[in-house]
N, C-alpha and C positions, 0 to 999 in steps of 0.2 A: 695538614701533617702527617707524615710518614705511617703506615701500617705496622707493627710490631713483627718478628718472624714468630711463625704458630709452631707453636711447644707440638713437638711430635713425640708424646709419651709411649705410642706403639711400638716405635723405633727404638726408643732409648729401652723399654720393658724387653724385646728380642731379643738385641744383642747381648749375648753372652757375657763380653767383655764389662757389662753392668754387674755386678756383683751388690753393691748397697747402694739402697734410693733411699734416705732421708726426707721425710715430709714433715716440714714447721711453719708456725705460723702462730697468730695468734688465738685466742681462745673463742670457741661458737662459731669457727667458720666454716667447718665441715673437713677438717683434718683427719680426724680417725677414719672418717667414712673413706675419704679417698685414698688414705693407706690401704684401706681392707679392699677397695673397689681395685687398685693397680695391684695388689698381692694377687686377688683372685685372678684379673687376666691374665695376668701373667702364667698364674698356673695352668689355665686352661690355654693357653699357647706352649706348652711344655716347661715352663720352669718349674725349677723345684723350689718355692717359695716358704721361708718364716717370716710370719707379721709379727714385730716384737711393739708392744705400746707401753707407751711411759705414763700414758695419759692414765691416773686410776677411774676414771669412768667407765660404764660397762658396757659403752655401746656397741665396743667391736665385738663384744662377743655375742650379743643380741643377735645384732646383723649376720655374723655368720654362725647364727644357727647351734652356739655353744651356751652351755648352761653356765660356765664358768671359766674364767683364764687366771692361771697362775702362772708361778716361774718355771714351769714347765712344758714346753711346743707340745699343743695338741693337733691332732689330724683334722681338720674340715670336713666333716660330712655332705658331700652332694657337689662336691668339684666336679666338672668332668674332666672324664681319665682319660678323654681319646687321645690329645697330644701328648700324653705320657707323663705329665704334670703332675706336680703336688701342691697343697696349701695346708700350712701348719700355723698354728698364733698361739701366743703366750701374752701375759702383762707382767711387767716388770716388779718383782718383790725384792726390795732395796735390802729390806735387814738379811734376806734368805739368799742373796747374792753377794752382800758381804762375810757370811757365815762361809760360802761357799767358797772364797780366796781364802779364809782363814784358814780353812782346813786343807785348802788344797797346798799350800805354800807356808807350813808350820807343821811340826811335829807331832804327834797326836797329842802329848803332853800340853805343848805350849798351846795348839789350839784349844785345849778344853779350858786353860786357863783364860784364854783371850776373852773368849765365848762366855764362860761365868763372871768376867769383870762389870760392875754395876756401870761402869764410864764407857767400858767400849758399848754396852747394851743401850746407854743414850746415844751415842756416836751415830750408832749403825741405824737407830731408828729416828731420830728426828733433828740429827745437825743438819743446817742450812750445806747445801751442795752434795749432800753424801746420794740423793736419790740421783743426780746427775751423773755423778760416777760414777757409781755402780751400773747405771745405764751403759756408760764405756764398756765398763768391767762385761756385762752380758753383751756386749755387741761383739768385745772382743772374743769372746766366748765362743759367741754362733758362727764368726768368720770361723776362728781356728777349728769345730767341728766339722764345716762345711769345707775346709780345706782337707781335713783330715783323711773323713770319711765319705765324701761326698754327698751327706743326704740333702745339702742345700745349694742352689747355687746363687740365691738372689736372698739376699736381705731385706727387708723392707720397716723401717724403724718411724714408728708415728712419737713423735717428741712430744713434752708438755708445750703451753702456750709459748710465744715467741722470746720472751726477755728471759724465760725459763730456758727454751731452748738455747739461747746464747750461753748461757749455764752449762749448758749440758758441754759448751765447745771450750768453756772455760774449769770447769768441773776438776780437772786432773791438778791444773796450779793450783786453787785454790787448797781442795783439802790437801793438798801435797805441803802447801806453805801453813797450815794449820797444824798440821802433826811434826812438822819440821820445823814448825818456828820456836819465835827466842823462849817466851812464854812456857810454850809446852817442857821445851826443853829445859828451861828453869825449874818447873817445877820437877821434872826427873831429874834433874843433877845432883843430890844428894844420895840418890840409891845408886848413880854408876860411881861418883867420883868419891863417893867417902872413904874408899880404901887406897888411894894411890896418895904416895906423898907429894907426887909434884903438882895437886890440887891441895893442897893444903889452906894458902892464901884462898883460893877461889871458894870452898868449901866453908870457909868460914863466913864470907858475906853472902853466902846460897842460904847458909843455917838463917842469917837474921831475917831475911828475904822470907823464908817457909817457916819461921818462927811465925812474920804476919800473916801469910797466907793460910796458916791451920788458923787463925784466929775467924779468916774473914772466911774460908772454904769449912771450915772445919777437918779435921785431925783424920778423920776415916775418907771423905772423897781425895784429899792430897793423897794417902795411901793408893789408892784406885787408879787415880792420874798417872802416878809413877809406877803402879806395877803395869799398866796397860801400856805405858811406851815404852818401857823396859823390854816387855813380851813381843811387843809389836816393832820394836828397833830392828830385828834381825830380817824382818822381811820387809819392811819398807822401800827399800830398794826396789825391789819386786814390783809394787805398785804403782812407781815412776816407770819403770821401765814400761810394764804393760800399757799403761796410760800416753805414753809418747808412742809405741807401738800402733794401738788403737787411732790414736792424733793420726797420725801418718795414714792410717788407714781411710780419715775422714777427707784428707787431701789427694789422696788417689786417683788417676783417672778412672779405676772402676766404682767410684762412688759418684753420685749425684746427688745435690738438694734439690728439690721440688718443695716452693715456697706456696702456702697455700693462704688466700685472701678470699673475702668477702666483697663484695660492691660498696663499701662502707669506707666511707674519712679513716676512721681511726684503726680498723683493719688493714687499709691499704699504707697507712703510714707506718705500721710494725713493718709488713710486709717490706717499705722502701728501706727502713731500720737494717733489719734482717739482712736486705740483697745487699748493702752497703757493708756490714759486718764480715761478709761471706766475703767479698771480695779485697777487702783489706787483709784478711787471713788465707788469701789465695784458695779457698774451699771451690770447689766445685759447683755452680750452679746451673741446674738446666733451663729452669724457666719458673712461670708462675702461673700458678691455678685459682682461677677466680671464679666461685662456686656462687648459686644462686643468682644467677646473672637472670633479671625481667626479659620476658618475649613479649611480646604482643602479635596477635592473627595479623591484621593490617599495620605494618609499621608507615605506610605513606600518609596513614589518617594520624596526623599529630592531635596530642591532646586539646589545643585550643579550638582545633575543626570539632571533634568528637563533643564537647561541650557547648559549642555553639550551636550543634545541630539537634541537641539533646534540649535545650533552652526551648528552640523553636517547634519541636515537639510538645512541650509541657504547656505550651500556652496556645496549641491546636488542638488539644485533647483535653479529656476529662480525669486524665488519670488512671486509666481503665483499658483495657483491649491491646492490641498488638501495638498501636503507638504508644502505650506503657510500657511494655516489656522492652519494644526498642530504643525507648530512651533509657530505660535502667541498664541497656547493654552499651550504649553509648557513654554513659558516666562511668563504668568499669572501665571501660577502654581508655579512656580520658584519663585516670587514676592509674594505671596498670601503665600508660605510654608516659607521663610525669614519673612515675618512677625508673622504666625504663632508660629516661632521657636524662636524667640525675646517673644514675649510675654509670650509663657513657662515658658525662664528662667527668667523673670521678677515674675510672679506668683510663681515660686518654689524659688526663693530667698524670697519672703514674708513668704510661707509657713516655709522655713526654719527659719524664724526667733518668728516665732509666731505657731508650729508644734500644737498646740492643738485647734486652731479654724476652727471650721469646715467651710467648702469653698462650693459653688456651681457655675459654672461659667456658664454663658447666651451665647450662639451663637451672632455672628454680625447678625442683621436683614435686609433685602435685600435690605429692604425700611424703612421710617422714620414713624413711630408710630403715627397714628391719629384719631383714632377708636376703639370701642369694640373689634374688630375682630383681631386687630393688638395686642390689650393688652393681648386677650386670649393666640396669641400665644406667649409672653412673660411669660403668668404665668402661661402653660404650660412648658416651660423649667426652670423656678425656683422651682417648683413642682415635676417635674420627673426628674428634671438633677441630673446628679452628676458630678463631677471631673472625665474627659475620656481621 
């Protein structure tokens, strides 16, 4: 079986034409750590980096030595400044981002009306797809700020688990379909059409439906929905326009998607699914990172041979002394070798199905990554490693 090409992340990150790196993958595969490590490495090579995490977990803040992350980019202390780079980090606050969009694109009076609307407060806090849509908004904001004042020249995005990251791609159309959908427009229609003679017949039909909806939803909620849609209508075109612009950024040659996986069946299946979707959408896939690969000190010693040698020592010893210690080490080696062989088989199956996707493997760390030193170790494996 042909060996897949190596993923050269060092070249990708030092290339000034790379402006956005999107890390995506299933939950629990080390995606957040990968994003932080890539951002740190790029900063210490001279790039001006901001890392945006959409994952609500606090691991990124902890590993970067920050007590907290919020919707404002914060500088990371301890980054080596020798190459002239810098590193900021932030975590998406979807409601605050939505509020910022409203405040930016509506008049003060209209913005206050929208922000105080109970239906808006529900949509901005919990409606399905809002988080991903606001991630698109925030990415667009960061890129616009970078273009405007040069504060950053690289944005690293850490997305939710891969199925949600697909929602990240679909978010503009999903939220747009909701806000511009027939049901919402029907709810808002009486407020907009009531004073127009040309809509008299339509309004009669709407009034019948509205009466029914009032009984189901309650008059107060229906008024909130109508007020919300009427207030948002004037700025909704801007929502679509900005989402389309950000979506175009994701397809641009200055963007690179890095799919992160663990050497497990489900995680690699998710990676395969995401790689296929990116290909369908024409998104620029840089390659695959496989984290937590098990390595063994003596790869030529198979699990079966190590186990056989351990059994022989057990028969020849009384379970004490040097022979017993050696027996234990051989059994441990056998376990690790079995894991390594299983992982290699799973990765080989993925590469057989995706022979053209560059790949880098990161050995399993001896302990949890919780500081910049640990991140530098991961970054070294990511940027210097290859599939060996």
